[in-house]
C-alpha positions as CSV (number, residue, x, y, z in Angstrom):
1,X,15.6,10.1,-50.0
2,X,14.4,12.4,-52.7
3,X,10.6,11.6,-52.3
4,X,10.8,12.4,-48.5
5,X,12.5,15.7,-49.3
6,X,9.9,16.6,-51.9
7,X,7.1,15.8,-49.5
8,X,8.9,18.0,-46.9
9,X,9.2,21.0,-49.2
10,X,5.5,20.7,-50.2
11,X,4.4,20.3,-46.6
12,X,6.5,23.3,-45.3
13,X,5.3,25.5,-48.2
14,X,1.7,24.6,-47.4
15,X,2.0,25.5,-43.8
16,X,3.9,28.7,-44.6
17,X,1.3,29.9,-47.1
18,X,-1.7,29.1,-44.9
19,X,-0.3,30.5,-41.7
20,X,0.8,33.7,-43.3
21,X,-2.8,34.2,-44.5
22,X,-4.3,33.8,-41.0
23,X,-3.3,35.4,-37.7
24,X,-4.2,32.4,-35.6
25,X,-4.0,28.7,-36.5
26,X,-7.6,27.3,-36.5
27,X,-8.5,23.8,-35.3
28,X,-9.4,22.5,-38.8
29,X,-6.0,23.7,-40.3
30,X,-4.2,22.2,-37.3
31,X,-5.9,18.9,-37.7
32,X,-5.1,18.7,-41.4
33,X,-1.4,19.5,-40.7
34,X,-1.2,16.8,-37.9
35,X,-2.7,14.1,-40.1
36,X,-0.3,14.9,-42.9
37,X,2.6,14.9,-40.5
38,X,1.6,11.5,-39.2
39,X,1.3,10.2,-42.8
40,X,4.8,11.4,-43.7
41,X,6.2,9.8,-40.5
42,X,4.5,6.5,-41.4
43,X,5.6,6.6,-45.1
44,X,9.2,7.4,-44.4
45,X,9.7,4.7,-41.8
46,X,7.8,2.2,-44.0
47,X,10.3,2.8,-46.7
48,X,13.1,2.2,-44.2
49,X,11.5,-1.1,-43.0
50,X,10.9,-2.4,-46.5
51,X,13.3,-1.4,-49.3
52,X,11.6,-0.3,-52.6
53,X,10.9,-3.0,-55.2
54,X,13.4,-3.6,-58.0
55,X,13.1,-1.2,-60.9
56,X,12.3,-2.6,-64.3
57,X,15.1,-2.7,-66.9
58,X,15.9,0.6,-68.6
59,X,15.2,0.7,-72.4
60,X,18.2,2.9,-72.8
61,X,20.8,1.0,-70.8
62,X,19.1,-2.5,-71.1
63,X,20.4,-3.3,-67.6
64,X,18.5,-4.9,-64.8
65,X,18.3,-2.8,-61.6
66,X,17.8,-4.4,-58.3
67,X,17.6,-3.4,-54.6
68,X,21.3,-3.4,-53.5
69,X,22.2,-5.5,-50.5
70,X,23.7,-2.4,-48.9
71,X,20.2,-1.1,-48.2
72,X,19.6,-3.8,-45.5
73,X,18.6,-2.5,-42.1
74,X,21.6,-1.3,-40.2
75,X,23.9,-1.1,-43.2
76,X,25.8,2.2,-43.6
77,X,23.6,3.2,-46.6
78,X,20.4,2.5,-44.5
79,X,21.8,4.5,-41.6
80,X,22.4,7.5,-43.9
81,X,18.8,7.2,-45.1
82,X,17.7,7.2,-41.4
83,X,19.5,10.4,-40.8
84,X,17.8,12.0,-43.9
85,X,14.4,10.8,-42.5
86,X,15.1,12.3,-39.1
87,X,16.1,15.7,-40.6
88,X,12.9,15.8,-42.7
89,X,10.7,14.9,-39.8
90,X,12.4,17.4,-37.6
91,X,11.9,20.3,-40.1
92,X,8.2,19.5,-40.5
93,X,7.7,19.2,-36.7
94,X,9.3,22.6,-36.1
95,X,7.1,24.2,-38.7
96,X,4.0,22.8,-37.0
97,X,5.2,23.9,-33.6
98,X,6.4,27.4,-34.4
99,X,5.4,28.7,-37.8
100,X,2.8,31.4,-37.6
101,X,1.8,30.5,-34.0
102,X,1.2,32.8,-31.1
103,X,4.3,32.4,-28.9
104,X,2.2,32.4,-25.7
105,X,0.5,29.2,-26.8
106,X,3.5,27.0,-26.1
107,X,4.1,28.5,-22.7
108,X,0.6,27.6,-21.3
109,X,-0.4,24.2,-19.8
110,X,0.3,21.5,-20.8
111,X,3.1,22.9,-22.8
112,X,4.8,24.5,-19.8
113,X,5.6,20.8,-18.9
114,X,5.9,19.2,-22.4
115,X,8.3,21.8,-23.9
116,X,10.9,21.6,-21.1
117,X,10.8,17.8,-21.2
118,X,11.3,17.9,-25.0
119,X,14.2,20.3,-24.7
120,X,15.8,18.1,-22.0
121,X,15.6,15.1,-24.4
122,X,17.3,17.2,-27.1
123,X,20.3,17.7,-24.7
124,X,20.6,14.0,-24.2
125,X,20.3,13.4,-28.0
126,X,23.3,15.8,-28.5
127,X,25.4,13.6,-26.1
128,X,24.5,10.5,-28.0
129,X,25.3,12.1,-31.4
130,X,28.8,13.0,-30.0
131,X,29.4,9.5,-28.7
132,X,28.3,7.9,-32.0
133,X,30.5,10.2,-34.1
134,X,33.4,9.0,-32.1
135,X,32.2,5.4,-32.3
136,X,32.3,5.6,-36.1
137,X,36.0,6.5,-35.7
138,X,36.4,3.0,-34.1
139,X,34.6,1.4,-37.0
140,X,37.0,3.1,-39.4
141,X,39.8,1.4,-37.4
142,X,38.1,-1.9,-37.9
143,X,38.0,-1.2,-41.6
144,X,41.8,-0.6,-41.6
145,X,42.4,-3.9,-40.0
146,X,40.2,-5.6,-42.6
147,X,42.1,-3.8,-45.4
148,X,45.4,-5.2,-44.0
149,X,44.0,-8.7,-44.2
150,X,42.6,-8.2,-47.7
151,X,45.9,-6.8,-49.0
152,X,47.8,-9.7,-47.6
153,X,45.4,-12.4,-48.9
154,X,45.2,-10.8,-52.4
155,X,48.9,-11.4,-53.0
156,X,49.8,-13.9,-55.7
157,X,51.3,-16.3,-55.2
158,X,49.9,-16.5,-51.7
159,X,52.6,-17.5,-49.3
160,X,52.9,-18.4,-45.7
161,X,54.1,-14.9,-44.7
162,X,51.1,-13.3,-46.4
163,X,48.7,-15.6,-44.6
164,X,50.4,-15.0,-41.2
165,X,50.1,-11.3,-41.7
166,X,46.4,-11.6,-42.6
167,X,45.8,-13.8,-39.6
168,X,47.2,-11.3,-37.2
169,X,45.1,-8.5,-38.6
170,X,42.0,-10.7,-38.6
171,X,42.6,-11.8,-35.0
172,X,42.8,-8.2,-33.9
173,X,39.7,-7.4,-35.9
174,X,37.7,-10.1,-34.2
175,X,38.8,-9.1,-30.8
176,X,37.7,-5.5,-31.5
177,X,34.4,-6.6,-32.9
178,X,33.5,-8.7,-29.9
179,X,34.3,-6.2,-27.1
180,X,31.5,-6.2,-24.6
181,X,29.8,-3.0,-23.6
182,X,31.3,-3.1,-20.1
183,X,34.8,-3.0,-21.6
184,X,33.8,0.1,-23.6
185,X,33.9,2.2,-20.4
186,X,37.1,1.0,-18.9
187,X,40.4,2.8,-19.3
188,X,39.2,6.3,-18.3
189,X,36.1,6.5,-20.6
190,X,37.8,5.4,-23.7
191,X,36.2,3.5,-26.5
192,X,37.7,0.2,-25.5
193,X,39.1,-1.6,-22.5
194,X,42.6,-2.3,-21.4
195,X,41.8,-6.0,-21.2
196,X,40.9,-6.1,-24.9
197,X,44.0,-4.2,-25.8
198,X,46.3,-6.5,-23.9
199,X,44.8,-9.5,-25.8
200,X,45.4,-7.9,-29.1
201,X,48.8,-6.5,-28.8
202,X,50.1,-3.1,-30.1
203,X,47.7,-2.9,-33.0
204,X,44.6,-3.4,-31.0
205,X,46.0,-1.0,-28.4
206,X,46.3,1.7,-31.1
207,X,42.8,0.8,-32.3
208,X,41.3,1.6,-28.9
209,X,43.3,4.7,-28.2
210,X,40.7,7.3,-29.4
211,X,38.9,8.9,-26.5
212,X,35.2,9.4,-26.2
213,X,34.2,13.0,-26.1
214,X,31.8,12.2,-23.2
215,X,32.7,11.7,-19.6
216,X,34.2,8.6,-17.9
217,X,30.9,7.6,-16.3
218,X,28.7,8.5,-19.3
219,X,26.2,5.8,-20.3
220,X,24.3,5.4,-23.5
221,X,21.8,3.2,-21.7
222,X,21.2,5.8,-19.0
223,X,20.7,8.5,-21.7
224,X,18.1,6.5,-23.6
225,X,16.3,5.6,-20.4
226,X,16.2,9.2,-19.3
227,X,14.9,10.3,-22.7
228,X,12.0,7.9,-22.4
229,X,11.0,9.2,-18.9
230,X,7.6,10.9,-19.0
231,X,7.2,10.0,-22.7
232,X,3.6,8.9,-23.0
233,X,1.0,9.3,-25.7
234,X,-1.3,12.3,-25.1
235,X,-4.8,11.5,-23.9
236,X,-8.2,13.1,-24.2
237,X,-8.4,16.5,-26.0
238,X,-4.6,16.6,-26.1
239,X,-4.5,13.6,-28.5
240,X,-5.9,15.8,-31.3
241,X,-3.8,18.9,-30.7
242,X,-0.2,20.1,-30.6
243,X,0.9,17.6,-27.8
244,X,0.5,14.8,-30.4
245,X,3.3,16.0,-32.8
246,X,5.4,16.8,-29.8
247,X,5.0,13.2,-28.6
248,X,5.6,11.8,-32.1
249,X,8.8,13.8,-32.6
250,X,10.1,12.9,-29.2
251,X,9.5,9.2,-30.0
252,X,11.2,9.5,-33.4
253,X,14.2,11.2,-31.7
254,X,14.5,8.5,-29.0
255,X,14.1,5.8,-31.7
256,X,16.8,7.2,-34.0
257,X,19.3,7.7,-31.1
258,X,18.6,4.1,-30.0
259,X,19.3,2.8,-33.5
260,X,22.6,4.8,-33.6
261,X,23.8,3.4,-30.2
262,X,22.9,-0.1,-31.5
263,X,24.8,0.3,-34.7
264,X,28.3,1.4,-33.6
265,X,30.6,1.1,-30.6
266,X,29.0,3.2,-27.9
267,X,29.8,3.6,-24.2
268,X,27.8,1.4,-21.8
269,X,24.7,0.0,-23.7
270,X,23.7,-2.9,-21.4
271,X,20.0,-3.6,-21.4
272,X,19.1,-1.3,-24.3
273,X,17.9,-4.2,-26.5
274,X,14.7,-4.5,-24.6
275,X,14.1,-0.9,-23.5
276,X,12.3,1.2,-26.1
277,X,8.6,2.1,-25.4
278,X,7.4,2.5,-29.0
279,X,3.6,2.8,-29.1
280,X,2.4,-0.3,-30.9
281,X,-1.3,0.7,-31.2
282,X,-0.7,3.9,-33.2
283,X,-0.8,3.7,-37.0
284,X,2.1,6.1,-37.6
285,X,4.4,4.0,-35.4
286,X,3.9,0.5,-37.0
287,X,7.0,0.7,-39.1
288,X,9.1,1.9,-36.1
289,X,7.8,-1.1,-34.2
290,X,8.8,-3.4,-37.1
291,X,12.3,-1.9,-37.3
292,X,12.7,-2.0,-33.5
293,X,11.8,-5.7,-33.3
294,X,14.2,-6.6,-36.1
295,X,17.1,-4.7,-34.5
296,X,16.1,-5.8,-30.9
297,X,16.1,-9.5,-31.8
298,X,19.6,-9.3,-33.3
299,X,20.9,-7.2,-30.4
300,X,19.7,-9.8,-27.8
301,X,21.8,-12.4,-29.7
302,X,24.8,-10.2,-29.8
303,X,24.6,-9.1,-26.2
304,X,25.1,-12.7,-25.0
305,X,28.6,-12.9,-26.5
306,X,29.5,-9.2,-26.7
307,X,29.5,-7.0,-29.7
308,X,31.0,-3.7,-30.7
309,X,27.8,-2.9,-32.8
310,X,25.2,-4.2,-35.1
311,X,26.1,-2.3,-38.3
312,X,25.5,-4.7,-41.1
313,X,29.0,-4.3,-42.5
314,X,30.6,-5.0,-39.1
315,X,28.4,-8.1,-38.7
316,X,29.3,-9.5,-42.1
317,X,33.0,-8.6,-41.5
318,X,33.0,-10.6,-38.3
319,X,31.6,-13.7,-40.1
320,X,34.1,-13.4,-42.9
321,X,36.9,-12.9,-40.4
322,X,36.1,-16.2,-38.6
323,X,36.0,-18.1,-41.9
324,X,39.3,-16.6,-43.2
325,X,41.1,-17.4,-39.9
326,X,40.0,-21.0,-40.4
327,X,41.5,-20.9,-43.8
328,X,44.7,-19.4,-42.4
329,X,44.9,-22.1,-39.7
330,X,44.8,-24.8,-42.3
331,X,46.9,-23.2,-44.9
332,X,49.9,-25.0,-46.4
333,X,51.8,-23.7,-49.4
334,X,50.7,-24.3,-52.1
335,X,47.0,-23.9,-51.1
336,X,44.4,-26.5,-52.2
337,X,42.5,-25.2,-55.2
338,X,39.0,-25.5,-53.7
339,X,40.0,-23.8,-50.4
340,X,41.9,-21.1,-52.2
341,X,38.9,-20.3,-54.5
342,X,36.5,-20.2,-51.5
343,X,38.9,-17.9,-49.6
344,X,39.3,-15.7,-52.6
345,X,35.6,-15.2,-52.9
346,X,35.5,-14.2,-49.2
347,X,38.4,-11.8,-49.6
348,X,36.6,-10.2,-52.5
349,X,33.5,-9.7,-50.3
350,X,35.6,-8.3,-47.5
351,X,37.2,-5.9,-49.9
352,X,33.8,-4.8,-51.1
353,X,32.7,-4.1,-47.5
354,X,35.8,-2.1,-47.0
355,X,35.1,-0.1,-50.1
356,X,31.6,0.7,-49.0
357,X,32.9,1.8,-45.6
358,X,35.5,4.0,-47.2
359,X,32.9,5.7,-49.3
360,X,30.1,6.1,-46.7
361,X,31.4,6.2,-43.1
362,X,32.7,9.7,-43.3
363,X,29.5,11.0,-45.0
364,X,27.5,9.2,-42.2
365,X,29.6,11.1,-39.6
366,X,28.9,14.3,-41.4
367,X,25.2,13.6,-41.4
368,X,25.2,12.9,-37.6
369,X,27.0,16.2,-37.1
370,X,24.3,17.8,-39.2
371,X,21.7,16.3,-36.9
372,X,23.6,17.6,-33.9
373,X,23.6,21.1,-35.3
374,X,20.0,21.0,-36.3
375,X,19.0,20.0,-32.8
376,X,21.0,22.8,-31.4
377,X,19.4,25.4,-33.7
378,X,15.9,24.1,-33.1
379,X,16.4,24.2,-29.4
380,X,17.6,27.7,-29.6
381,X,14.6,28.8,-31.7
382,X,12.2,27.2,-29.2
383,X,13.9,28.9,-26.3
384,X,13.7,32.2,-28.2
385,X,9.9,31.8,-28.7
386,X,9.5,31.0,-25.0
387,X,11.4,34.2,-24.2
388,X,9.1,36.1,-26.5
389,X,6.1,34.5,-24.8
390,X,7.4,35.5,-21.3
391,X,7.7,39.1,-22.5
392,X,4.2,39.2,-24.0
393,X,2.6,37.7,-20.9
394,X,4.6,39.9,-18.4
395,X,2.4,42.4,-16.7
396,X,2.7,46.0,-17.8
397,X,4.3,48.2,-15.2
């Protein structure tokens, strides 16, 4: 995400220089900043919707570079890029809202309504970040089950005992990956249900033992629904002023939180596949609409049979798990050559998925924690500005 970060640095420097030169932000400057902010939003999400084209071969290395499959929408790599995009957008938005601005401006109508609503959304976003970080712990458990199966099926010669061990791990994995959302809130607000645990035995019970750091009745769906309340595009004169970037950033925040709840196990998500009011008529939102439609279509399919999440690696892991269980069911020592070769290719793919998860799940958790702390800091800064505005506008005694 280096281009996005470079754009961000240039944008922030531009605002800082201009607003240090002038006491008040004039309308022409504000309009230029808003247009550039919208362009950056559009460019960043366009890059997320459509991976960059393959790079030409390097003369020095004489190798052919291509877009890796790991950059598919909802892959761990893609989710990490989404976190980078959010952080860049948030930094630019905060500069537009606060840098060099009279504090009393954001305490007057309509901001006396818009700012508290935005701050309330930030609190709900913090809850979602907390739940998603814990959900990634569950994904790491899925990875461990897959690694058990891979280790067993990589043994040579491959015997009945290895296949039975792999089948047990794969069965537990598939149970975990198909847990329905309603089961994710049973058992005292834990990340999985007692019914699923009883099906999978001790291993699956251990898998589901990590507690959510949110309350028993907490619901991702209710949080997202609440975040979209009163979220409407500004009209009239407000559409060309500061309310516009506030609406844009609120929309981006809701969208990013929606994607995270779709990606990993998250408590009570029923109905979220259809519920995300992204404005389709605004140019800066076109790529968000495209991403939303792709994820939403897949989510609707998964909701019918239950799913722990739409992370690309989890989806692929589930397909491989079903195929390898079929292999295990029909296994007789010694294995038929064609079946063994096909299974070996699938095991190699499962091993590659586990490797990517091992490398990127923890960094993804760290990025989500960074998003959490950024939201906390920004909220505190806005509250501080509101406090300054209250002091400035207070009558002199």
